[in-house]
Structure formats: structure tokens, C-alpha cells
N, CA, C and O atoms as a GROMACS GRO file, in nm:
protein
  452
    1MET      N    1  -0.835   0.184   1.431
    1MET     CA    2  -0.817   0.048   1.476
    1MET      C    3  -0.872   0.037   1.620
    1MET      O    4  -0.841   0.123   1.703
    2PRO      N    5  -0.948  -0.062   1.650
    2PRO     CA    6  -1.000  -0.076   1.786
    2PRO      C    7  -0.887  -0.095   1.886
    2PRO      O    8  -0.788  -0.161   1.856
    3ALA      N    9  -0.903  -0.039   2.005
    3ALA     CA   10  -0.802  -0.052   2.108
    3ALA      C   11  -0.790  -0.200   2.147
    3ALA      O   12  -0.890  -0.274   2.151
    4GLY      N   13  -0.668  -0.241   2.175
    4GLY     CA   14  -0.645  -0.378   2.221
    4GLY      C   15  -0.608  -0.476   2.113
    4GLY      O   16  -0.559  -0.585   2.143
    5ASN      N   17  -0.630  -0.441   1.987
    5ASN     CA   18  -0.590  -0.530   1.879
    5ASN      C   19  -0.444  -0.513   1.850
    5ASN      O   20  -0.394  -0.400   1.848
    6ASP      N   21  -0.375  -0.623   1.826
    6ASP     CA   22  -0.237  -0.619   1.787
    6ASP      C   23  -0.220  -0.595   1.636
    6ASP      O   24  -0.121  -0.538   1.592
    7PHE      N   25  -0.318  -0.640   1.561
    7PHE     CA   26  -0.313  -0.623   1.418
    7PHE      C   27  -0.448  -0.634   1.358
    7PHE      O   28  -0.541  -0.685   1.422
    8VAL      N   29  -0.461  -0.588   1.237
    8VAL     CA   30  -0.584  -0.600   1.160
    8VAL      C   31  -0.546  -0.666   1.029
    8VAL      O   32  -0.465  -0.611   0.954
    9ALA      N   33  -0.601  -0.784   1.000
    9ALA     CA   34  -0.574  -0.853   0.875
    9ALA      C   35  -0.677  -0.810   0.773
    9ALA      O   36  -0.797  -0.803   0.802
   10ILE      N   37  -0.630  -0.780   0.654
   10ILE     CA   38  -0.717  -0.736   0.548
   10ILE      C   39  -0.697  -0.834   0.433
   10ILE      O   40  -0.591  -0.834   0.369
   11ALA      N   41  -0.796  -0.915   0.406
   11ALA     CA   42  -0.781  -1.019   0.305
   11ALA      C   43  -0.849  -0.980   0.177
   11ALA      O   44  -0.956  -0.919   0.178
   12GLY      N   45  -0.788  -1.014   0.066
   12GLY     CA   46  -0.850  -0.988  -0.064
   12GLY      C   47  -0.795  -1.081  -0.168
   12GLY      O   48  -0.673  -1.093  -0.182
   13GLY      N   49  -0.882  -1.146  -0.240
   13GLY     CA   50  -0.833  -1.237  -0.344
   13GLY      C   51  -0.743  -1.343  -0.287
   13GLY      O   52  -0.780  -1.409  -0.190
   14GLU      N   53  -0.628  -1.361  -0.344
   14GLU     CA   54  -0.537  -1.465  -0.305
   14GLU      C   55  -0.428  -1.422  -0.211
   14GLU      O   56  -0.351  -1.505  -0.164
   15PHE      N   57  -0.420  -1.293  -0.182
   15PHE     CA   58  -0.311  -1.244  -0.097
   15PHE      C   59  -0.372  -1.172   0.023
   15PHE      O   60  -0.492  -1.145   0.025
   16HIS      N   61  -0.290  -1.141   0.120
   16HIS     CA   62  -0.335  -1.072   0.238
   16HIS      C   63  -0.251  -0.947   0.260
   16HIS      O   64  -0.128  -0.953   0.263
   17GLY      N   65  -0.319  -0.834   0.277
   17GLY     CA   66  -0.253  -0.712   0.321
   17GLY      C   67  -0.262  -0.708   0.470
   17GLY      O   68  -0.365  -0.746   0.527
   18LEU      N   69  -0.161  -0.665   0.535
   18LEU     CA   70  -0.160  -0.663   0.682
   18LEU      C   71  -0.113  -0.528   0.731
   18LEU      O   72  -0.001  -0.484   0.702
   19ALA      N   73  -0.197  -0.464   0.804
   19ALA     CA   74  -0.156  -0.337   0.870
   19ALA      C   75  -0.136  -0.369   1.017
   19ALA      O   76  -0.232  -0.395   1.089
   20LEU      N   77  -0.013  -0.367   1.063
   20LEU     CA   78   0.020  -0.407   1.198
   20LEU      C   79   0.027  -0.287   1.290
   20LEU      O   80   0.100  -0.191   1.265
   21LYS      N   81  -0.051  -0.294   1.396
   21LYS     CA   82  -0.046  -0.192   1.500
   21LYS      C   83   0.084  -0.208   1.576
   21LYS      O   84   0.120  -0.318   1.619
   22GLY      N   85   0.155  -0.096   1.593
   22GLY     CA   86   0.283  -0.101   1.665
   22GLY      C   87   0.402  -0.129   1.579
   22GLY      O   88   0.515  -0.123   1.628
   23VAL      N   89   0.382  -0.160   1.451
   23VAL     CA   90   0.492  -0.185   1.360
   23VAL      C   91   0.525  -0.052   1.295
   23VAL      O   92   0.434   0.021   1.255
   24ASP      N   93   0.654  -0.019   1.283
   24ASP     CA   94   0.690   0.112   1.232
   24ASP      C   95   0.646   0.125   1.087
   24ASP      O   96   0.626   0.027   1.015
   25ILE      N   97   0.632   0.252   1.048
   25ILE     CA   98   0.578   0.285   0.914
   25ILE      C   99   0.667   0.228   0.804
   25ILE      O  100   0.617   0.179   0.702
   26LYS      N  101   0.796   0.234   0.823
   26LYS     CA  102   0.890   0.182   0.721
   26LYS      C  103   0.858   0.034   0.694
   26LYS      O  104   0.848  -0.006   0.578
   27THR      N  105   0.843  -0.044   0.798
   27THR     CA  106   0.812  -0.187   0.781
   27THR      C  107   0.676  -0.207   0.715
   27THR      O  108   0.660  -0.296   0.632
   28GLN      N  109   0.579  -0.124   0.751
   28GLN     CA  110   0.447  -0.136   0.688
   28GLN      C  111   0.455  -0.110   0.539
   28GLN      O  112   0.392  -0.180   0.461
   29ILE      N  113   0.532  -0.010   0.499
   29ILE     CA  114   0.545   0.019   0.358
   29ILE      C  115   0.622  -0.093   0.288
   29ILE      O  116   0.587  -0.129   0.176
   30GLU      N  117   0.723  -0.147   0.350
   30GLU     CA  118   0.798  -0.261   0.292
   30GLU      C  119   0.705  -0.380   0.274
   30GLU      O  120   0.712  -0.450   0.173
   31ASN      N  121   0.618  -0.404   0.374
   31ASN     CA  122   0.523  -0.513   0.363
   31ASN      C  123   0.423  -0.488   0.247
   31ASN      O  124   0.382  -0.582   0.179
   32LEU      N  125   0.386  -0.364   0.227
   32LEU     CA  126   0.294  -0.332   0.118
   32LEU      C  127   0.365  -0.352  -0.016
   32LEU      O  128   0.301  -0.397  -0.111
   33ILE      N  129   0.492  -0.320  -0.026
   33ILE     CA  130   0.567  -0.351  -0.148
   33ILE      C  131   0.567  -0.500  -0.177
   33ILE      O  132   0.550  -0.541  -0.292
   34ASP      N  133   0.585  -0.582  -0.074
   34ASP     CA  134   0.578  -0.727  -0.092
   34ASP      C  135   0.440  -0.769  -0.140
   34ASP      O  136   0.428  -0.854  -0.228
   35ASP      N  137   0.338  -0.710  -0.083
   35ASP     CA  138   0.200  -0.743  -0.127
   35ASP      C  139   0.178  -0.707  -0.273
   35ASP      O  140   0.108  -0.779  -0.345
   36VAL      N  141   0.235  -0.596  -0.318
   36VAL     CA  142   0.219  -0.554  -0.459
   36VAL      C  143   0.286  -0.657  -0.547
   36VAL      O  144   0.229  -0.696  -0.649
   37TYR      N  145   0.403  -0.702  -0.511
   37TYR     CA  146   0.471  -0.805  -0.593
   37TYR      C  147   0.392  -0.935  -0.599
   37TYR      O  148   0.381  -0.997  -0.705
   38ILE      N  149   0.336  -0.976  -0.484
   38ILE     CA  150   0.251  -1.096  -0.479
   38ILE      C  151   0.131  -1.078  -0.571
   38ILE      O  152   0.100  -1.164  -0.654
   39LEU      N  153   0.064  -0.966  -0.553
   39LEU     CA  154  -0.055  -0.939  -0.632
   39LEU      C  155  -0.021  -0.935  -0.782
   39LEU      O  156  -0.095  -0.989  -0.865
   40SER      N  157   0.087  -0.872  -0.816
   40SER     CA  158   0.129  -0.862  -0.954
   40SER      C  159   0.147  -1.001  -1.016
   40SER      O  160   0.104  -1.026  -1.128
   41ASP      N  161   0.210  -1.090  -0.941
   41ASP     CA  162   0.226  -1.226  -0.990
   41ASP      C  163   0.095  -1.299  -1.004
   41ASP      O  164   0.075  -1.374  -1.100
   42GLU      N  165   0.005  -1.278  -0.909
   42GLU     CA  166  -0.122  -1.348  -0.908
   42GLU      C  167  -0.218  -1.304  -1.018
   42GLU      O  168  -0.285  -1.387  -1.080
   43VAL      N  169  -0.225  -1.174  -1.041
   43VAL     CA  170  -0.321  -1.125  -1.140
   43VAL      C  171  -0.257  -1.088  -1.271
   43VAL      O  172  -0.327  -1.054  -1.366
   44GLY      N  173  -0.124  -1.092  -1.279
   44GLY     CA  174  -0.059  -1.066  -1.405
   44GLY      C  175  -0.052  -0.919  -1.442
   44GLY      O  176  -0.067  -0.882  -1.559
   45LEU      N  177  -0.029  -0.834  -1.342
   45LEU     CA  178  -0.005  -0.693  -1.377
   45LEU      C  179   0.117  -0.686  -1.465
   45LEU      O  180   0.212  -0.763  -1.448
   46ASN      N  181   0.117  -0.594  -1.561
   46ASN     CA  182   0.233  -0.583  -1.644
   46ASN      C  183   0.345  -0.509  -1.568
   46ASN      O  184   0.320  -0.452  -1.461
   47GLN      N  185   0.464  -0.510  -1.620
   47GLN     CA  186   0.578  -0.451  -1.551
   47GLN      C  187   0.560  -0.304  -1.526
   47GLN      O  188   0.600  -0.254  -1.421
   48GLY      N  189   0.500  -0.232  -1.622
   48GLY     CA  190   0.478  -0.088  -1.605
   48GLY      C  191   0.384  -0.062  -1.487
   48GLY      O  192   0.410   0.027  -1.406
   49GLU      N  193   0.276  -0.137  -1.476
   49GLU     CA  194   0.180  -0.122  -1.366
   49GLU      C  195   0.247  -0.149  -1.231
   49GLU      O  196   0.234  -0.074  -1.135
   50THR      N  197   0.321  -0.262  -1.230
   50THR     CA  198   0.391  -0.298  -1.107
   50THR      C  199   0.493  -0.191  -1.068
   50THR      O  200   0.499  -0.149  -0.953
   51ASN      N  201   0.574  -0.148  -1.164
   51ASN     CA  202   0.673  -0.046  -1.136
   51ASN      C  203   0.612   0.084  -1.090
   51ASN      O  204   0.667   0.151  -1.003
   52ALA      N  205   0.498   0.121  -1.149
   52ALA     CA  206   0.430   0.246  -1.109
   52ALA      C  207   0.388   0.242  -0.962
   52ALA      O  208   0.400   0.341  -0.890
   53LEU      N  209   0.340   0.128  -0.921
   53LEU     CA  210   0.300   0.110  -0.779
   53LEU      C  211   0.421   0.110  -0.686
   53LEU      O  212   0.426   0.182  -0.586
   54ILE      N  213   0.518   0.026  -0.724
   54ILE     CA  214   0.636   0.010  -0.638
   54ILE      C  215   0.714   0.140  -0.625
   54ILE      O  216   0.760   0.175  -0.516
   55SER      N  217   0.730   0.213  -0.738
   55SER     CA  218   0.810   0.336  -0.730
   55SER      C  219   0.750   0.437  -0.635
   55SER      O  220   0.825   0.509  -0.569
   56LYS      N  221   0.618   0.445  -0.626
   56LYS     CA  222   0.553   0.537  -0.532
   56LYS      C  223   0.582   0.499  -0.388
   56LYS      O  224   0.604   0.584  -0.303
   57LEU      N  225   0.580   0.369  -0.362
   57LEU     CA  226   0.609   0.322  -0.224
   57LEU      C  227   0.757   0.339  -0.192
   57LEU      O  228   0.792   0.375  -0.079
   58GLU      N  229   0.843   0.314  -0.290
   58GLU     CA  230   0.987   0.333  -0.264
   58GLU      C  231   1.020   0.480  -0.242
   58GLU      O  232   1.104   0.514  -0.160
   59ASN      N  233   0.952   0.567  -0.317
   59ASN     CA  234   0.972   0.710  -0.295
   59ASN      C  235   0.923   0.755  -0.160
   59ASN      O  236   0.983   0.843  -0.098
   60ALA      N  237   0.815   0.696  -0.112
   60ALA     CA  238   0.769   0.728   0.025
   60ALA      C  239   0.870   0.686   0.128
   60ALA      O  240   0.891   0.757   0.226
   61LEU      N  241   0.934   0.570   0.108
   61LEU     CA  242   1.041   0.526   0.199
   61LEU      C  243   1.158   0.622   0.196
   61LEU      O  244   1.212   0.659   0.300
   62LYS      N  245   1.197   0.664   0.076
   62LYS     CA  246   1.309   0.761   0.064
   62LYS      C  247   1.275   0.891   0.137
   62LYS      O  248   1.360   0.948   0.205
   63SER      N  249   1.150   0.939   0.123
   63SER     CA  250   1.111   1.058   0.193
   63SER      C  251   1.115   1.041   0.345
   63SER      O  252   1.156   1.131   0.418
   64LEU      N  253   1.073   0.927   0.390
   64LEU     CA  254   1.081   0.898   0.535
   64LEU      C  255   1.223   0.902   0.584
   64LEU      O  256   1.250   0.955   0.692
   65GLU      N  257   1.316   0.843   0.506
   65GLU     CA  258   1.457   0.843   0.545
   65GLU      C  259   1.511   0.984   0.557
   65GLU      O  260   1.601   1.010   0.637
   66LYS      N  261   1.456   1.076   0.478
   66LYS     CA  262   1.497   1.218   0.480
   66LYS      C  263   1.413   1.298   0.578
   66LYS      O  264   1.427   1.420   0.588
   67GLU      N  265   1.324   1.228   0.650
   67GLU     CA  266   1.232   1.289   0.747
   67GLU      C  267   1.140   1.391   0.681
   67GLU      O  268   1.100   1.488   0.745
   68ASN      N  269   1.107   1.371   0.557
   68ASN     CA  270   1.016   1.457   0.484
   68ASN      C  271   0.876   1.386   0.486
   68ASN      O  272   0.836   1.319   0.391
   69ILE      N  273   0.807   1.405   0.596
   69ILE     CA  274   0.680   1.337   0.620
   69ILE      C  275   0.573   1.378   0.519
   69ILE      O  276   0.498   1.294   0.470
   70GLN      N  277   0.567   1.509   0.489
   70GLN     CA  278   0.463   1.556   0.394
   70GLN      C  279   0.480   1.490   0.258
   70GLN      O  280   0.382   1.446   0.198
   71ALA      N  281   0.604   1.481   0.209
   71ALA     CA  282   0.629   1.414   0.082
   71ALA      C  283   0.589   1.269   0.087
   71ALA      O  284   0.531   1.217  -0.008
   72ALA      N  285   0.620   1.200   0.198
   72ALA     CA  286   0.581   1.060   0.212
   72ALA      C  287   0.430   1.044   0.207
   72ALA      O  288   0.378   0.951   0.146
   73CYS      N  289   0.361   1.135   0.273
   73CYS     CA  290   0.212   1.133   0.271
   73CYS      C  291   0.161   1.152   0.128
   73CYS      O  292   0.071   1.080   0.083
   74ASN      N  293   0.218   1.248   0.057
   74ASN     CA  294   0.178   1.272  -0.080
   74ASN      C  295   0.204   1.150  -0.169
   74ASN      O  296   0.123   1.116  -0.255
   75GLN      N  297   0.315   1.085  -0.148
   75GLN     CA  298   0.348   0.965  -0.227
   75GLN      C  299   0.256   0.850  -0.196
   75GLN      O  300   0.222   0.772  -0.285
   76MET      N  301   0.214   0.838  -0.071
   76MET     CA  302   0.116   0.733  -0.039
   76MET      C  303  -0.020   0.764  -0.109
   76MET      O  304  -0.089   0.674  -0.154
   77GLY      N  305  -0.053   0.893  -0.114
   77GLY     CA  306  -0.174   0.933  -0.186
   77GLY      C  307  -0.162   0.904  -0.336
   77GLY      O  308  -0.259   0.863  -0.400
   78ALA      N  309  -0.042   0.925  -0.389
   78ALA     CA  310  -0.017   0.892  -0.532
   78ALA      C  311  -0.028   0.741  -0.556
   78ALA      O  312  -0.073   0.698  -0.662
   79PHE      N  313   0.012   0.664  -0.458
   79PHE     CA  314  -0.002   0.516  -0.468
   79PHE      C  315  -0.150   0.480  -0.480
   79PHE      O  316  -0.188   0.399  -0.564
   80ILE      N  317  -0.231   0.541  -0.395
   80ILE     CA  318  -0.375   0.513  -0.399
   80ILE      C  319  -0.434   0.555  -0.532
   80ILE      O  320  -0.518   0.483  -0.586
   81ASN      N  321  -0.394   0.668  -0.586
   81ASN     CA  322  -0.440   0.711  -0.715
   81ASN      C  323  -0.402   0.613  -0.824
   81ASN      O  324  -0.480   0.588  -0.917
   82GLN      N  325  -0.280   0.556  -0.814
   82GLN     CA  326  -0.233   0.458  -0.914
   82GLN      C  327  -0.316   0.329  -0.902
   82GLN      O  328  -0.355   0.271  -1.003
   83VAL      N  329  -0.342   0.285  -0.779
   83VAL     CA  330  -0.425   0.167  -0.761
   83VAL      C  331  -0.561   0.190  -0.826
   83VAL      O  332  -0.611   0.101  -0.895
   84ASN      N  333  -0.620   0.307  -0.805
   84ASN     CA  334  -0.749   0.333  -0.866
   84ASN      C  335  -0.741   0.333  -1.018
   84ASN      O  336  -0.832   0.282  -1.084
   85ALA      N  337  -0.635   0.388  -1.074
   85ALA     CA  338  -0.617   0.385  -1.220
   85ALA      C  339  -0.607   0.244  -1.274
   85ALA      O  340  -0.665   0.214  -1.378
   86ILE      N  341  -0.537   0.159  -1.206
   86ILE     CA  342  -0.524   0.018  -1.251
   86ILE      C  343  -0.659  -0.050  -1.236
   86ILE      O  344  -0.698  -0.129  -1.323
   87PHE      N  345  -0.731  -0.022  -1.129
   87PHE     CA  346  -0.864  -0.079  -1.109
   87PHE      C  347  -0.957  -0.032  -1.222
   87PHE      O  348  -1.030  -0.114  -1.279
   88ASN      N  349  -0.955   0.095  -1.255
   88ASN     CA  350  -1.040   0.149  -1.358
   88ASN      C  351  -1.006   0.092  -1.497
   88ASN      O  352  -1.090   0.093  -1.588
   89SER      N  353  -0.888   0.042  -1.513
   89SER     CA  354  -0.852  -0.023  -1.640
   89SER      C  355  -0.897  -0.166  -1.646
   89SER      O  356  -0.880  -0.233  -1.748
   90GLY      N  357  -0.956  -0.216  -1.536
   90GLY     CA  358  -1.009  -0.351  -1.531
   90GLY      C  359  -0.904  -0.458  -1.492
   90GLY      O  360  -0.929  -0.578  -1.505
   91ARG      N  361  -0.791  -0.412  -1.443
   91ARG     CA  362  -0.682  -0.508  -1.412
   91ARG      C  363  -0.685  -0.557  -1.265
   91ARG      O  364  -0.617  -0.653  -1.230
   92LEU      N  365  -0.763  -0.491  -1.182
   92LEU     CA  366  -0.781  -0.533  -1.042
   92LEU      C  367  -0.930  -0.549  -1.012
   92LEU      O  368  -1.013  -0.477  -1.067
   93THR      N  369  -0.962  -0.643  -0.926
   93THR     CA  370  -1.099  -0.654  -0.878
   93THR      C  371  -1.123  -0.547  -0.770
   93THR      O  372  -1.029  -0.487  -0.718
   94ALA      N  373  -1.247  -0.526  -0.740
   94ALA     CA  374  -1.281  -0.428  -0.636
   94ALA      C  375  -1.218  -0.469  -0.503
   94ALA      O  376  -1.170  -0.385  -0.427
   95GLU      N  377  -1.220  -0.599  -0.476
   95GLU     CA  378  -1.166  -0.650  -0.350
   95GLU      C  379  -1.013  -0.627  -0.344
   95GLU      O  380  -0.959  -0.583  -0.242
   96GLN      N  381  -0.945  -0.659  -0.454
   96GLN     CA  382  -0.797  -0.637  -0.456
   96GLN      C  383  -0.767  -0.488  -0.438
   96GLN      O  384  -0.678  -0.451  -0.361
   97ARG      N  385  -0.839  -0.405  -0.509
   97ARG     CA  386  -0.821  -0.261  -0.497
   97ARG      C  387  -0.838  -0.215  -0.354
   97ARG      O  388  -0.757  -0.138  -0.301
   98GLN      N  389  -0.945  -0.264  -0.293
   98GLN     CA  390  -0.976  -0.217  -0.155
   98GLN      C  391  -0.869  -0.260  -0.056
   98GLN      O  392  -0.837  -0.185   0.036
   99VAL      N  393  -0.814  -0.379  -0.073
   99VAL     CA  394  -0.709  -0.428   0.020
   99VAL      C  395  -0.590  -0.331   0.014
   99VAL      O  396  -0.543  -0.285   0.118
  100LEU      N  397  -0.544  -0.299  -0.105
  100LEU     CA  398  -0.427  -0.211  -0.120
  100LEU      C  399  -0.461  -0.069  -0.064
  100LEU      O  400  -0.379  -0.008   0.005
  101ILE      N  401  -0.577  -0.021  -0.092
  101ILE     CA  402  -0.614   0.110  -0.043
  101ILE      C  403  -0.627   0.112   0.108
  101ILE      O  404  -0.583   0.207   0.174
  102ASP      N  405  -0.687   0.007   0.164
  102ASP     CA  406  -0.702   0.003   0.310
  102ASP      C  407  -0.569   0.006   0.383
  102ASP      O  408  -0.552   0.076   0.482
  103VAL      N  409  -0.474  -0.072   0.331
  103VAL     CA  410  -0.340  -0.072   0.393
  103VAL      C  411  -0.272   0.064   0.376
  103VAL      O  412  -0.215   0.117   0.471
  104ALA      N  413  -0.278   0.119   0.256
  104ALA     CA  414  -0.217   0.251   0.233
  104ALA      C  415  -0.282   0.357   0.320
  104ALA      O  416  -0.213   0.442   0.376
  105GLN      N  417  -0.414   0.354   0.332
  105GLN     CA  418  -0.480   0.453   0.416
  105GLN      C  419  -0.443   0.439   0.562
  105GLN      O  420  -0.431   0.539   0.633
  106SER      N  421  -0.426   0.315   0.609
  106SER     CA  422  -0.387   0.297   0.749
  106SER      C  423  -0.248   0.355   0.773
  106SER      O  424  -0.220   0.408   0.881
  107ILE      N  425  -0.160   0.346   0.672
  107ILE     CA  426  -0.028   0.407   0.684
  107ILE      C  427  -0.042   0.560   0.684
  107ILE      O  428   0.023   0.629   0.763
  108ILE      N  429  -0.126   0.613   0.596
  108ILE     CA  430  -0.146   0.759   0.589
  108ILE      C  431  -0.200   0.811   0.723
  108ILE      O  432  -0.155   0.914   0.774
  109VAL      N  433  -0.296   0.741   0.776
  109VAL     CA  434  -0.355   0.786   0.907
  109VAL      C  435  -0.246   0.790   1.013
  109VAL      O  436  -0.234   0.889   1.084
  110GLU      N  437  -0.168   0.687   1.024
  110GLU     CA  438  -0.065   0.681   1.125
  110GLU      C  439   0.047   0.784   1.102
  110GLU      O  440   0.101   0.841   1.197
  111LEU      N  441   0.080   0.806   0.975
  111LEU     CA  442   0.196   0.892   0.940
  111LEU      C  443   0.156   1.039   0.930
  111LEU      O  444   0.233   1.126   0.970
  112CYS      N  445   0.041   1.067   0.877
  112CYS     CA  446   0.010   1.204   0.833
  112CYS      C  447  -0.095   1.277   0.915
  112CYS      O  448  -0.112   1.398   0.901
  113GLU      N  449  -0.163   1.208   0.999
  113GLU     CA  450  -0.272   1.276   1.070
  113GLU      C  451  -0.244   1.288   1.219
  113GLU      O  452  -0.326   1.342   1.293
   0.00000   0.00000   0.00000
């Protein structure tokens, strides 16, 4: 993220992913969960697809609460893998996929590197 920016807005389709500089990781993951629910409603992801995405993010939050950073990093990676699987099934556009991945990767960079 360029120095001096307070936030970076990442737009895709009908919803906006937002990676906020200076916002704690927990809040960023909670915001990503909200984005997944919005996207699910907009594109009609089935309950299994939505649950698969949300469960990975919720597990990352649980790992953070236990201060298990490596597990949280792995779960964010699993989220990205799930996004790619849903994209490969034709259920997400390239732009929607990229928005989710960009936000998840910004969390991974801040948390894991």
C-alpha cells in the first residue's frame, strides 16, 4: 500500500471490498465476511459455497483469538483456494474473484509477512 493512504478501495461487480490501512486484522476479516454475504446474495452462491468461504474466515478469526498466527495465515490461504474453486466452477466473475483475493492477500501480507 502506498504510504500516506488511509485506505485502498477495491471494487468489483456490485459490491466493494475494502482493505483499511490501520484497521486491525480482526475487523478486516469481519468486513470480508460481510463482503462474502453481500456477494453471495448478489450472484446467488449456494449455501454450501457461502458456508465454505465463511467457515474459513471464521476459523481464521478463532485462530487469531488463540494467537495462532500461522493457523490464521493458513486459513486465509484456504479461503483464497476456495474462492478460486468457486471461480473455476463458473460461479464468480474474474473481477469478483480478484476483489476477494486482493482483500484476503492484503490481510495475509499484514498478518503473516
